[in-house]
C-alpha positions in Angstrom: -6.3 4.3 7.9 -3.4 6.1 6.2 -4.3 7.6 2.8 -2.6 5.8 -0.1 0.7 7.3 -1.3 -0.7 7.7 -4.8 -3.6 9.9 -3.6 -1.2 12.0 -1.5 1.0 12.6 -4.5 -1.9 13.4 -6.7 -3.3 15.8 -4.1 0.0 17.6 -3.8 0.2 18.0 -7.6 -3.3 19.5 -7.6 -2.3 21.8 -4.7 0.9 23.0 -6.5 -1.0 23.7 -9.7 -3.7 25.6 -7.7 -1.1 27.7 -6.0 0.6 28.5 -9.3 -2.6 30.1 -10.4 -2.7 32.2 -7.3 -6.1 30.7 -6.3 -7.2 29.8 -2.8 -8.6 26.4 -2.2 -12.0 28.0 -2.0 -11.6 29.6 -5.4 -10.7 26.3 -7.0 -13.6 24.6 -5.3 -16.0 27.3 -6.6 -14.6 27.0 -10.2 -14.9 23.2 -10.2 -18.2 23.1 -8.3 -16.7 20.9 -5.7 -17.3 21.6 -2.0 -14.3 23.4 -0.4 -13.9 20.9 2.4 -14.0 18.1 -0.1 -11.3 19.9 -2.2 -9.2 20.1 0.9 -9.5 16.4 1.3 -8.5 15.8 -2.3 -5.4 17.9 -1.8 -4.5 16.0 1.4 -5.0 12.7 -0.5 -8.0 11.6 1.6 -10.4 10.9 -1.3 -10.2 8.6 -4.3 -12.0 11.0 -6.6 -13.9 10.1 -9.7 -12.4 10.4 -13.1 -15.0 13.0 -13.9 -14.0 15.2 -11.0 -10.3 14.7 -11.8 -11.0 15.8 -15.4 -12.9 18.9 -14.2 -10.0 19.9 -11.9 -7.4 19.4 -14.7 -9.5 21.4 -17.1 -10.1 24.3 -14.7 -6.4 24.3 -13.8 -5.4 24.1 -17.5 -3.3 21.0 -16.8 -3.0 18.0 -18.9 -4.6 15.0 -17.2 -1.8 12.7 -18.3 0.8 15.0 -16.7 -1.1 15.0 -13.4 -1.2 11.2 -13.4 2.2 10.4 -14.9 4.6 8.4 -12.8 2.2 7.8 -9.9 3.0 4.7 -7.8 0.6 1.8 -7.9 0.4 1.5 -4.1 
């Protein structure tokens, strides 16, 4: 099954924010206490992550949660 467009866009936003920090996927995974392979899936839009995990990622990346979510399609 093809991942939802919303999850792909959200994952790309997380990836861009991570790259702006200069961190590897492994570094972000370590800082958020999320498995690296799961983090890769998040960035590819394969997982519908929990609000708790999304808040943790936003906090660690110093991103406003609303900005990460703003304008996402409903699928």
